[in-house]
N, C-alpha and C positions, 0 to 999 in steps of 0.2 A: 664383307668377302666379294670377289670379284662377280662369282655367278652364285649370286640370292637366287633360292628360290622358292615365290610364294604359289605352295601349295594351294592355295584358297582359292585362283583363282579360275574357273570349271575350264575356259577355254585352251589351254593355256601350253600345255603340254599334249604334243601331235601322237596316235597313238594307232592303233588296224581298227578294221573295222567287226565288232563280234560277226561274222556272217556268223547264220544259223550252219550250212553247208559245211563252216572249213571247222567248226568246235565241234558238230558231231563226228566227223573223223579223226580229229583226237581223240575223238574221247573213246576212239571204235580201237586205234593200231595202242594207244599207251591205259588202258583201261586198269590195267592191273594199276601202276603209280600216279594211277588220277590225276594227270597230267595237268589238263586245264584246272586242278582245284593249287596244283603247285603256284605252275605262273603266278596268279592272280594274290598270292598268300603275299597281304604287301610286310604283314613278320618275321617271313623263313628264315630272307639273310641276317634281320638282327639277330633272330634266334641261336640260326647257328652259332653265325661269330661270339655272343654272351659264353654257349658252353664248349668251344673251341679255345678257347683264352682258360677256364675251369678245366677242361682236359688236363692245355698245354702244361697246367698247374701242381697236374695230380698227380704227376712222376713218382714214383718210390726210385728207381735206379738214379736219376738225374735231379737237378736245381740250379736253377737259372733267375734268379736275381735283379730286381730291376725293373722290369717289366712294368711294372703297374706305374711308370712313370709316364708310358707309353699308351697316353689313354686315348687315343680313337686308333677304333678296329675298322677295316673298310676290306672286303670279297673281292678276291684278283682272282683271275681267270690266270690259277697257277701262278708258281713266283715270276716267270718270265715277263707276266706282262707290269709286277711291281719292281722288274732291272728296267725296260722297258721307261716307264714313267720317274723312276732315279735319273736313265740319261740324258732325261731328257731337261729337268729343272737342272742338270749342271753343266750343261754340255757347251758352255765358256771353259771347264774345266777342264785337264787330262787325266784320264780314269789308269786306274792303278791297281794290281792282281795278284797275287802267284804264282807261280808258275804251278801247276796241276789245277786251279779252278777251274768250275764249268765254264765249260769254251764255249758255252751259248755268250757268252762275252768280248770275248776275242774276235769271236764271227762279227758283233755288232761293234764295237771299237773299229776292227778292220773294213769296216766299207761304212760305218758315218762320224768314224773321230782317230782319224793316221796317227795323233799326235800318241797313245797311248802308249805302256809303254809296263813293262814286269816290276814288281816287286825286289829290289835288292839291296843287300840290308839293311835293312830303312829306309832307301833314301825317299821320303816324303815329303816332298815343297808344301808352299801353302796353296802353292792353286790346284791342285791333286782335288781325289775325291775317291774313293777304296773303295773295292770292295770284299765280302771275305764270307768266305762259308766257317759251319760251324753247328754239325759235325764237319771239319774240312773236304772239300771234296775228293783231293788226293790222297788223301790218308783214315776220312772216319771218325778220325779221332780231334779235339782243337789242335791248329798250331802252334808251332811251338813258339812262335812269335805272336801268336796272337796281344796276348797280355801288352806287349814293348808297342806294337806297331796298335795301339786306342790308345796307352797314352801319349802316344807321339801324337798320331793325329787332335788328341783333344789339344795338347801346345798348339799347331797352328795352325787351329781350327779347320781343319779338315770332315768334309762333309764323308761319313761313313754307312753304309752297307751294305749288315748282318744277315747273310739270306741261311736258316737254319733248316731247308726243306727233306737233310736229312734226320731231323731233329724229332721222332717218334717210332725209332727202331735200333735207338742202344742206350749204353750205361755208360756213366761216368764223367757226363758231360756237365759240370759245373763250371758257369760264370757269369758273370756278373754285369749288369748294363746299365748300370749307373754313372754313364759318362757323354761329355754334353757331344761327344763329335759324332756320335754312335745317332741318327737322323730316322734311322726308318730298321724297320726289323718283318725280313718273309718266311713264311711257314708254307706246307701246301703240302699238301697226305697227298702225292704222286710215288711217293715212294715207299709210305709202309704200305699203301692197302693197292693194289691191281686197279686205279680209276685214274690212271694220268689221263688217259680222253676226256674222262669229266669235267676235268679244269676247276679245284676246289681249292684256291687257297685263303691266307687272310693276311695285311697288309695293318702292323702297327706303325703307327706313328704319335709324336711325342703333340704336337699341337697341327690343325688342321690348318692347309698351306691352299684351301680346297682348288691344288690340282682337279688332271680331268679323275681321277679319280675317286679322290673325296666327289666331283659332277658328280657322277653316274651312279656311286651308291647311294648316296642324297635321292639320284630320280628314284631308284629304285632299279637300275637300266643295269643288273646285271642277272648271274648264268646260274637260276632258283633252282635249273635240275637239280647243278652242281652243290648247290648249298644244301638241298633234298638229301640229294645223296650220304653224303659227309657228316649230316646231322647224324642220320639214321646207323653211318658205321661208331663216329666216335662217342654213340648212345649203347652199343649193343660192345663193342671193346674197350679194356680200360687203357690204357696211356703206355703202359710196361709189357702190350699183350701178345705183339712179333718180337719182343728181345728175349721173352723170357722161353718163348714157342720153341723158338729154332736154335737159340745156344748152343746147348750141345751139339745141332745138328754142324755148328761153326765149327767151336773145338775141333770134333769128330776132320771134320773136308781140310781144316789148316794142318795138323795133322799128318794127313794125305800129302798133301799138293805142296808142303816143306814153308806152309804160309805160319805169321799172324796176326792172330786173332787181331781184325778193328777193333771200334769201338758202338760199332755200326756193324750189326749183327749180321747182318747180308756180304759182310768186307772180307778181305784179308790182303794181307801186307804180304808181298814178296823180292826174295833179292835180287839178283840176276841171272839166275835162269828162268827171270818168267822177266825179262828184259825191253818182252815185245809188249807188254803193255805199261811201259812206262811214258809217262805225263809230265817230263821235264824236271822231275826231282830221284835223290836218290834208292827209292824204295818202286815200287809198280801194286799198282790196285788192280787187283781182281775181283767181280762179285759172283757170290758162291750161291746165286737164287737159281739156277735152274739144275743144281745141284741137290738143293731141301726140296725140290718137287718131287724128286723120284721115291717110290714109295719101297 
């Protein structure tokens, strides 16, 4: 590996001085969560990643197959950090996504990769790189053309990143990741739980290509506070908890607002009367979370 790390060299890695006053101050203001203990726990992120993968497989309402082929896991500061590294390693390619995909992609591509293009009629070319969400960002269900898209990417050796940030608050999402074109899978807890500012994410990969995310994980330069919070959450709440708790409210408000329930429990899909919410496709996506919070 290009960035091979020899942890046995005692003076190799630069680090801050454990100043007594600084340490005591941190203990005082974060005493309840024992911040110093968390920051110095070299096993924390590894334990989180191991439990997170088990948590994902534990769903009784969804089924993902082929994930065992992605044997490498890395902690990430939410899915956005995973996207950034995917862009970087495929910067010589043209980026592609369906209309209605997560806006972060289009903002990034607009500023740094201006030759990007929406996917139309599966017009994928050999020099493309594809990002697709599962469930799909604009509908909360699997994109109707996802299977055909992945098959075409397989034939053309086009790299694909699958973003599963909505997966953990849904039902009926079934997919087999056993495709050579799928290089990485992104997961995040930001949508299932109100912890988006904690930046709790995981990337699964088939190979260790020693990219920057691998590098910082090997050094342990990761967000251990986020890993701590994430580990506590997935130990406390089972995978299907959010969907089961709010499915009846989803049905209630979708009926009330003339929406179709999405596979993602906080989303409803509307017709023309909701055209202000349009993201480029025929239907319109609404997030119902604020309604569920009413007593």
